[in-house]
C-alpha positions as CSV (number, residue, x, y, z in Angstrom):
1,M,16.8,-62.8,85.9
2,K,13.1,-61.8,85.8
3,K,12.4,-58.1,85.9
4,T,9.7,-56.5,88.2
5,T,7.6,-54.3,86.0
6,H,5.1,-53.1,88.7
7,S,7.5,-51.8,91.5
8,I,7.5,-48.2,90.3
9,P,3.7,-47.8,89.9
10,Y,3.2,-49.4,93.3
11,F,5.7,-47.0,94.8
12,I,4.0,-44.0,93.3
13,F,0.6,-45.2,94.5
14,W,1.8,-45.5,98.1
15,L,3.5,-42.2,97.9
16,L,0.4,-40.5,96.7
17,L,-1.6,-42.2,99.4
18,L,0.8,-41.1,102.1
19,L,0.8,-37.5,100.8
20,G,-3.0,-37.5,100.7
21,A,-3.3,-38.8,104.2
22,G,-0.7,-36.2,105.4
23,G,-2.6,-33.5,103.6
24,L,-5.8,-34.5,105.3
25,L,-4.1,-34.6,108.7
26,V,-2.7,-31.1,108.2
27,W,-6.1,-29.8,107.0
28,A,-7.8,-31.4,110.1
29,L,-5.3,-29.7,112.4
30,I,-5.7,-26.2,110.9
31,P,-8.1,-24.3,113.2
32,K,-11.4,-23.6,111.6
33,A,-12.5,-20.0,111.0
34,L,-14.6,-18.6,113.8
35,L,-18.0,-17.3,112.8
36,V,-18.3,-13.7,114.0
37,E,-20.4,-10.6,113.7
38,I,-18.6,-7.9,111.7
39,A,-19.3,-4.2,111.5
40,T,-17.9,-1.8,108.9
41,L,-17.0,1.7,110.4
42,Q,-18.8,4.6,108.9
43,K,-19.0,8.4,109.5
44,G,-22.2,10.0,110.5
45,P,-23.9,12.2,113.1
46,Y,-23.3,11.3,116.8
47,E,-25.5,12.2,119.7
48,Q,-25.2,11.5,123.4
49,M,-28.3,11.8,125.5
50,V,-29.9,11.3,128.9
51,E,-33.1,9.3,128.6
52,E,-35.7,9.6,131.3
53,E,-39.5,9.5,131.7
54,G,-41.3,12.6,132.8
55,K,-44.8,14.0,133.2
56,T,-46.5,17.1,131.7
57,R,-47.9,19.8,133.9
58,A,-49.5,23.1,133.3
59,K,-47.1,26.0,133.7
60,E,-49.7,28.0,135.7
61,V,-52.6,26.4,137.7
62,F,-55.3,28.8,139.0
63,E,-57.2,27.7,142.1
64,I,-60.7,29.0,142.2
65,L,-61.6,29.6,145.9
66,S,-64.8,30.5,147.6
67,P,-64.4,34.2,148.5
68,V,-66.9,34.0,151.4
69,T,-68.6,31.5,153.7
70,G,-72.0,30.7,152.5
71,N,-74.0,28.2,150.5
72,L,-72.5,26.9,147.2
73,K,-74.9,26.3,144.4
74,R,-74.2,23.1,142.3
75,V,-71.2,23.7,140.0
76,Q,-72.2,23.3,136.3
77,V,-68.7,23.1,134.7
78,H,-66.7,19.8,134.6
79,A,-63.1,18.8,134.2
80,G,-62.1,19.3,130.6
81,D,-64.6,22.0,129.9
82,P,-63.3,25.1,128.1
83,V,-63.7,28.4,129.9
84,K,-63.4,32.1,128.9
85,V,-62.3,35.1,130.8
86,G,-65.2,36.4,132.9
87,Q,-67.2,33.3,132.6
88,V,-69.2,32.4,135.8
89,L,-67.8,29.2,137.3
90,A,-69.7,29.0,140.6
91,V,-72.2,30.9,142.7
92,V,-72.2,31.3,146.5
93,D,-75.2,32.7,148.4
94,R,-74.5,34.6,151.7
95,P,-77.5,35.6,151.5
96,E,-76.4,38.0,148.8
97,T,-75.2,36.3,145.6
98,W,-71.5,36.0,144.9
99,E,-70.5,35.1,141.4
100,I,-67.0,33.5,141.0
101,K,-65.6,34.2,137.5
102,S,-62.8,32.8,135.5
103,P,-59.6,34.9,135.4
104,I,-58.2,33.2,132.3
105,Q,-59.2,31.5,129.0
106,G,-58.3,27.9,129.3
107,R,-59.8,24.6,130.6
108,V,-61.0,23.1,133.8
109,L,-58.3,20.8,135.1
110,R,-60.3,19.3,138.0
111,V,-63.3,20.1,140.1
112,Q,-62.8,19.6,143.9
113,R,-66.3,20.7,145.0
114,E,-69.3,20.1,142.7
115,S,-72.3,19.5,144.9
116,S,-74.3,22.2,146.5
117,G,-74.2,22.9,150.2
118,P,-72.4,25.0,152.9
119,I,-68.9,26.1,152.0
120,E,-66.2,27.9,154.0
121,R,-64.3,30.9,152.8
122,G,-61.0,29.8,151.0
123,T,-62.3,26.3,150.1
124,V,-60.9,25.2,146.7
125,I,-63.7,24.7,144.2
126,M,-61.8,23.9,141.1
127,E,-58.5,24.4,139.2
128,L,-58.0,26.0,135.8
129,A,-55.1,26.1,133.4
130,D,-54.2,27.0,129.8
131,P,-53.7,23.6,128.1
132,S,-51.4,25.1,125.5
133,A,-49.0,26.3,128.2
134,L,-47.5,22.9,129.3
135,E,-44.1,22.0,130.6
136,I,-42.5,18.6,131.4
137,V,-40.9,17.6,134.6
138,A,-38.3,14.8,134.4
139,E,-36.7,13.4,137.6
140,V,-33.1,12.7,136.5
141,L,-30.3,10.9,138.3
142,T,-27.9,13.5,139.7
143,E,-24.9,11.9,137.9
144,D,-26.7,12.3,134.6
145,A,-27.9,15.8,135.4
146,I,-24.3,17.0,135.6
147,S,-24.0,16.6,131.8
148,I,-27.3,18.5,131.0
149,Q,-27.1,22.2,130.2
150,V,-29.9,24.8,130.2
151,G,-31.1,25.2,126.6
152,A,-30.3,21.6,125.6
153,P,-32.6,20.2,123.0
154,V,-35.0,17.4,123.9
155,K,-36.8,14.8,121.8
156,I,-40.2,13.8,123.4
157,Q,-41.6,10.5,122.4
158,S,-44.1,7.8,123.4
159,W,-46.8,10.1,124.7
160,G,-49.6,8.6,122.7
161,G,-49.4,10.9,119.7
162,C,-48.4,9.9,116.2
163,Q,-45.2,12.0,116.1
164,A,-42.3,13.0,118.2
165,L,-42.3,16.4,119.8
166,E,-39.4,18.8,120.5
167,G,-38.5,20.6,123.6
168,Q,-35.8,22.5,125.4
169,V,-34.4,22.4,128.9
170,R,-35.5,25.6,130.8
171,L,-34.4,24.8,134.3
172,I,-32.4,22.3,136.4
173,E,-33.5,22.6,139.9
174,P,-30.6,23.2,142.3
175,A,-31.7,20.9,145.1
176,A,-31.7,17.1,144.7
177,F,-34.0,14.6,146.6
178,T,-34.0,11.0,147.5
179,K,-36.3,8.6,145.6
180,V,-36.6,4.8,146.0
181,S,-36.6,3.0,142.7
182,A,-38.8,0.1,141.7
183,L,-36.0,-2.2,142.8
184,G,-35.9,-0.7,146.2
185,V,-32.7,1.2,145.7
186,E,-32.4,4.8,147.1
187,E,-31.4,7.2,144.3
188,Q,-30.5,10.9,144.3
189,R,-32.5,12.7,141.7
190,V,-33.1,16.3,140.5
191,K,-36.0,17.8,138.6
192,V,-35.3,19.0,135.1
193,I,-38.0,21.3,133.6
194,I,-38.5,21.1,129.9
195,D,-40.5,23.6,127.7
196,L,-42.3,22.3,124.6
197,T,-41.1,24.0,121.5
198,S,-43.1,22.1,118.9
199,P,-45.9,24.1,117.2
200,P,-49.2,23.8,119.2
201,E,-50.9,21.8,116.5
202,K,-48.3,19.0,117.0
203,C,-49.1,19.0,120.7
204,A,-52.9,18.6,120.2
205,G,-54.2,16.0,122.6
206,L,-51.4,16.4,125.1
207,G,-52.7,17.4,128.5
208,D,-51.7,17.9,132.2
209,G,-50.2,14.8,133.9
210,F,-49.4,12.9,130.7
211,R,-46.4,10.5,130.9
212,V,-43.8,11.1,128.2
213,Y,-40.3,9.7,127.3
214,N,-37.6,12.3,127.0
215,Q,-34.2,12.2,125.2
216,I,-32.2,15.1,126.5
217,I,-29.3,15.8,124.1
218,T,-26.1,16.4,126.0
219,F,-23.7,16.3,123.0
220,H,-24.1,16.5,119.2
221,T,-21.7,16.5,116.2
222,P,-22.8,16.3,112.6
223,E,-19.9,14.0,111.6
224,A,-17.9,11.4,113.6
225,L,-16.4,8.0,113.1
226,L,-18.9,5.6,114.6
227,L,-18.1,2.3,116.3
228,P,-20.6,-0.1,117.8
229,T,-20.0,-0.1,121.6
230,G,-20.3,-3.9,121.5
231,A,-16.9,-4.1,119.7
232,L,-15.0,-2.6,122.6
233,F,-13.2,-4.4,125.4
234,K,-10.7,-3.2,128.0
235,E,-7.1,-4.3,128.2
236,D,-5.5,-2.7,131.3
237,E,-6.6,0.9,130.9
238,D,-6.8,0.9,127.2
239,W,-9.8,0.4,124.9
240,M,-9.3,-2.3,122.3
241,V,-11.1,-3.9,119.4
242,F,-10.4,-6.8,117.1
243,K,-10.0,-5.4,113.6
244,V,-10.5,-7.9,110.7
245,V,-7.5,-7.9,108.4
246,E,-7.4,-10.4,105.5
247,G,-9.7,-12.8,107.4
248,R,-7.8,-12.7,110.7
249,A,-8.4,-10.9,114.0
250,Q,-5.9,-8.1,114.8
251,K,-6.0,-6.6,118.2
252,T,-6.1,-2.9,117.9
253,K,-5.9,0.0,120.4
254,V,-8.4,2.8,119.9
255,Q,-9.0,6.2,121.3
256,I,-12.6,6.7,122.4
257,L,-13.8,10.3,122.7
258,R,-17.4,9.5,123.8
259,R,-19.6,6.5,124.1
260,H,-23.1,5.4,125.1
261,A,-24.9,2.1,125.2
262,K,-25.0,1.7,121.4
263,Q,-22.3,3.8,119.8
264,A,-18.8,5.1,120.4
265,M,-17.1,8.1,118.8
266,V,-13.6,7.1,117.7
267,G,-10.6,9.5,117.8
268,E,-7.6,7.4,116.7
269,G,-6.8,3.9,115.8
270,L,-9.4,3.2,113.2
271,K,-10.7,4.8,110.0
272,A,-13.8,4.7,107.9
273,G,-14.1,1.4,106.0
274,D,-12.3,-0.7,108.7
275,Q,-14.1,-3.8,109.8
276,V,-14.3,-4.9,113.5
277,I,-15.7,-7.9,115.3
278,V,-18.8,-7.1,117.4
279,Y,-19.2,-8.9,120.7
280,P,-15.9,-10.8,120.6
281,N,-15.9,-13.9,122.7
282,D,-13.1,-15.7,124.6
283,E,-12.2,-17.9,121.7
284,I,-11.0,-15.0,119.6
285,E,-7.3,-14.0,120.1
286,E,-4.6,-12.3,118.1
287,G,-4.4,-13.9,114.6
288,S,-7.6,-16.0,114.9
289,R,-9.1,-16.9,111.5
290,V,-12.6,-15.4,111.4
291,Q,-15.5,-15.6,109.0
292,E,-18.4,-13.1,108.9
293,L,-21.7,-14.4,110.3
294,K,-23.7,-11.3,109.4
295,Q,-23.2,-7.6,108.8
296,A,-23.7,-5.5,111.9
297,S,-25.1,-2.0,111.7
298,T,-23.1,0.9,113.2
299,R,-26.1,3.3,113.1
């Protein structure tokens, strides 16, 4: 009887082929890792603020009026001119001459009446102010104003200068008013008055009526566990994140003490060094394999 010498090698060949095909099939069925943005939690200072535009105005504006009815001579000072105490600003003939003098050292804000001619008693000729004594008026939404305290520090930016200025809330007016937004929505707002606290040399160039951008600090702590707000999502009434553990997404409940548009202050549920998925999409679920797309910043 003739022996078959190639049966075993053929058997091994087909077995390996089947195992390889099976392995490829299993590999193809394994879900691929989802590319995600990952942030590593760090500790650092946390601030919460109300951000609102405002305008500067002189704390005290002095109106220069004609004391008598008569004939005003042409006014020789102009808006922006510096003036000294006792400096003659205008002259009215009645027929006797009346000299109108400056009560302060400051600058001319605006001139309402410059040309010569008849003038009635009490007519405003010009306005004066001390340019170094400015305040800022910000019209804040009433729901934001509730969190603002008198004495709160303020960062003042985008006023045209090369450096940020500092200020402090002096007054929150007690009466609100209705204002229509650019989108046509009626809003309840209240005026918040801010004093400039930066040295005068830093405020050089800032004048009456300048538009500024204010960041009113409502809360500050020098050290907190910081979490990007984009990592948070709600499940029922709880705040949740997807923590990354050994390359997989792990749904984790967290306690959030405070939050704003960019950052949240974590109380419990996470620690420094933990990694979380930022802006998780609907594809991510408990146990999903994930791979970092890029490192997100928590600051």
